[in-house]
N, C-alpha and C positions, 0 to 999 in steps of 0.2 A: 505493499498498501504509499502512497504517494502522497504528503504532507509536505506543504506551506506552509512552513512558520516564525515569526520571529526570533530574528538568534537576540542573544542572550551573551554576557562577559564569560559565563565559561564556555563559550563554544569559542570562543576566538581562537586559540591555539588550532584547534581541528579544523575550523576551516584556512587559517593562516597556512595547515598541512597538504589543505585540501588543491588548495589555491596553486603553491608550489609545485606538485607534484601534475598539474592539469596544466600551466602559465608552461612551464618546463618541460615538457614534455614535445607541449608543438610549438615552443619557440623553437627546440635541439630539433624536430622532423621538418619544418615548414624556412627555418629563418640562420640558415648558414653555420648549423650545427652551435649555433648560438643557446645559453640560456637565458630567460630574465624572463617578466613580467612587469604587470603597469606598477606601478608605485603602491609601495604597502603591501603586496601581494604575499610576501610572507613572510610578514610580521604582524607579531599577535597583537603588539599595542595600536596598531593601525586599527586593525576587526577594530577595536573595543572602539574606537574616537569615531570608527565611521556606526557602529551602532548609536552613537547618542546624534549624530549628523545627519543621517538619510533612516529611509527603511532596509530594513538589514534584511534579510529571510537566512534560513537553516533548512535547505532539502533533508525531508525525514525520509526514509527509502526502509518499512520495513524496518522503523523506530530506527534506522541507523543514518549518523548525517552521512551523505555521500555529495555536497555541493551548498551553493548559494547565492544567490541575487538582493546588491544592491540595487534604490531605484531612488532616484534625487529629484522631488517632487520641483517644479520651477513652477507649475499653476495648476487649477486644478485641470485642467483639458489637457494640459503638453509636461510629461516624467519623461525622464534622461533616463533609460535600462543602462545605467553604471557600470555593469559588470554583473558577467553570471558565469558561473562552472559548474561543474559538475564532476566526479573523481572519474579521471580515463577509464577503471573496472565497470561503470556504468552508463560509460557513451554508445553511442550508437545501438540503442535501445528504446530509440522516440521516450525515454524520460524526460530530456533540455524542452523538448514541443512541448510535452506537458506541462512540464513547468512553465514556461512563458505563456499558456494558454490559463494556467491558474492564476499567474503575474498581474496576467490581462485581466480577471474576473473580480482579482484584488483589488483595481482598481477600476471599476466600473463609468465614471465619469470623465475618463483621460481620455479620449480623443484624436490625440496623436502622443505617439513614443518616436523618441528620436534614440544616437547608441554611436559612440566609437570604434573606431578596430584597427588595428593593423594593415597594411596594405597587403601585406604575405603574409596574414592569414587566411588563408583560402580557406581553408576548412571553417572558420568563422562566417566567413562572407556565403557559402551554402548553406550551410544553419540558420543568418539569419535570413538571406531568399525565403527560405523554406515555411520562417515562420512567417511570413507577409511584407517581413522590410526592404525596402529599394533604396540602391546606393543613390545619392542625388551628387554627392562630392566630394572634392581631397582636398584636405585641408593637411601636407606637410607629408607623411607619413604615413595621416591615417585617411580609410574614409568614413563618410559618415552615412549614415542609413535611417531611414526612415520610415514610420506604416502607421497610416492613417487609418479611423478604424470610423 
């Protein structure tokens, strides 16, 4: 059973571990064997800070934390998907799609979502396109995607 639930301070270490594994694996595969991720992705204290700053959810699968999502509310109708991540052991099983649908259900008043993702992250581009996002522009080494509901 898949559940999206607000993350709490005690979840921060596990969420940082999952992000590190997820982002490092993708970066190594697709970014010239480099490892790394977005700011704070491997920091427990950064996770704790973000829990105070935005809507931070943990993804539970059969009671186990397997991922997370950070949502930044820009207005009642526009939200930024700041980050979504799933443990690589649970990827390619449709879980990310289910999480995106649950996020959208959680914010029924939102009619526009946007996000950014690295130019080299082909796997993310494919995932976001499957979720109904469209690439709208490039900003440096990032692609900006949007979805209007």
